[in-house]
C-alpha positions in Angstrom: 0.0 -0.2 -0.2 2.9 2.3 0.9 4.6 1.9 -2.2 1.3 2.3 -4.3 0.6 5.7 -2.6 4.5 6.8 -2.9 3.8 5.9 -6.6 1.0 8.1 -7.6 2.9 10.9 -5.3 1.5 11.2 -2.0 4.6 11.4 0.2 5.9 9.1 3.0 3.9 11.9 5.9 0.8 11.0 4.4 0.8 7.4 4.5 -0.4 6.7 7.9 -3.3 9.8 7.1 -4.2 7.7 4.1 -4.2 4.6 5.8 -6.0 5.4 8.5 -8.9 7.4 6.4 -9.2 4.3 4.2 -9.9 2.2 7.4 -12.8 4.5 8.7 -14.5 4.5 5.0 -13.9 0.9 4.6 -14.6 -0.7 8.3 -15.8 2.0 10.2 -18.9 2.8 7.4 -19.4 -0.5 6.6 -20.4 -1.4 10.2 -22.8 1.7 11.0 -24.6 0.7 7.5 -24.6 -3.0 8.8 -26.2 -1.6 12.3 -29.0 0.6 10.6 -30.1 -2.2 8.5 -30.5 -4.4 11.2 -32.0 -1.9 12.9 -34.9 -0.9 10.3 -35.0 -5.1 9.2 -34.6 -6.7 12.4 -38.9 -6.9 12.8 -38.6 -8.9 9.1 -35.4 -11.2 10.2 -37.6 -12.7 12.8 -41.2 -13.1 10.9 -39.3 -13.9 7.4 -36.2 -15.9 8.4 -36.1 -18.0 5.0 -36.9 -15.2 2.4 -34.1 -13.0 4.6 -31.7 -15.8 4.4 -31.9 -15.6 0.6 -31.5 -12.0 0.4 -28.9 -11.0 2.4 -27.2 -14.2 0.8 -27.7 -12.6 -3.2 -26.7 -9.2 -1.4 -23.5 -10.5 -0.4 -22.4 -12.5 -3.5 -23.4 -9.1 -5.2 -21.6 -6.9 -2.5 -18.3 -9.7 -3.6 -18.8 -9.3 -6.8 -18.2 -5.6 -7.3 -15.7 -5.6 -4.6 
Protein backbone atom coordinates (compact mmCIF):
# COMPACT_ATOMS: atom_id res chain seq x y z
CA UNK A 1 0.00 0.00 0.00
CA UNK A 2 2.82 2.37 0.91
CA UNK A 3 4.63 1.79 -2.37
CA UNK A 4 1.42 2.28 -4.33
CA UNK A 5 0.66 5.60 -2.59
CA UNK A 6 4.22 6.78 -3.11
CA UNK A 7 4.01 5.84 -6.79
CA UNK A 8 0.98 8.09 -7.34
CA UNK A 9 2.74 11.03 -5.70
CA UNK A 10 1.52 11.00 -2.11
CA UNK A 11 4.42 11.75 0.22
CA UNK A 12 5.59 9.36 2.91
CA UNK A 13 4.16 11.57 5.67
CA UNK A 14 0.65 11.23 4.27
CA UNK A 15 0.69 7.43 4.17
CA UNK A 16 -0.46 6.90 7.80
CA UNK A 17 -3.26 9.45 7.35
CA UNK A 18 -4.34 7.82 4.10
CA UNK A 19 -4.38 4.41 5.80
CA UNK A 20 -6.47 5.76 8.68
CA UNK A 21 -8.96 7.39 6.31
CA UNK A 22 -9.16 4.19 4.27
CA UNK A 23 -9.84 2.17 7.42
CA UNK A 24 -12.57 4.55 8.59
CA UNK A 25 -14.27 4.57 5.21
CA UNK A 26 -14.10 0.83 4.67
CA UNK A 27 -14.62 -0.67 8.12
CA UNK A 28 -16.25 2.14 10.06
CA UNK A 29 -18.92 3.01 7.50
CA UNK A 30 -19.47 -0.69 6.78
CA UNK A 31 -20.22 -1.38 10.44
CA UNK A 32 -22.46 1.67 10.68
CA UNK A 33 -24.38 0.57 7.59
CA UNK A 34 -24.74 -2.93 9.02
CA UNK A 35 -26.18 -1.53 12.24
CA UNK A 36 -28.64 0.68 10.35
CA UNK A 37 -29.81 -2.18 8.12
CA UNK A 38 -30.20 -4.54 11.07
CA UNK A 39 -32.14 -1.91 12.98
CA UNK A 40 -34.53 -1.16 10.13
CA UNK A 41 -35.11 -4.76 8.99
CA UNK A 42 -34.86 -6.47 12.38
CA UNK A 43 -38.57 -7.23 12.66
CA UNK A 44 -38.58 -8.92 9.24
CA UNK A 45 -35.76 -11.24 10.27
CA UNK A 46 -37.95 -12.85 12.91
CA UNK A 47 -41.03 -13.27 10.74
CA UNK A 48 -39.50 -14.22 7.39
CA UNK A 49 -36.27 -15.97 8.25
CA UNK A 50 -35.83 -18.02 5.08
CA UNK A 51 -36.57 -15.12 2.72
CA UNK A 52 -34.17 -12.83 4.58
CA UNK A 53 -31.50 -15.55 4.47
CA UNK A 54 -31.80 -15.77 0.67
CA UNK A 55 -31.85 -11.98 0.29
CA UNK A 56 -28.76 -11.57 2.47
CA UNK A 57 -26.93 -14.30 0.53
CA UNK A 58 -27.68 -12.57 -2.78
CA UNK A 59 -26.65 -9.18 -1.42
CA UNK A 60 -23.42 -10.69 -0.10
CA UNK A 61 -22.65 -12.32 -3.44
CA UNK A 62 -23.38 -9.03 -5.22
CA UNK A 63 -21.09 -7.15 -2.84
CA UNK A 64 -18.28 -9.62 -3.37
CA UNK A 65 -18.73 -9.38 -7.14
CA UNK A 66 -18.54 -5.57 -7.04
CA UNK A 67 -15.50 -5.58 -4.80
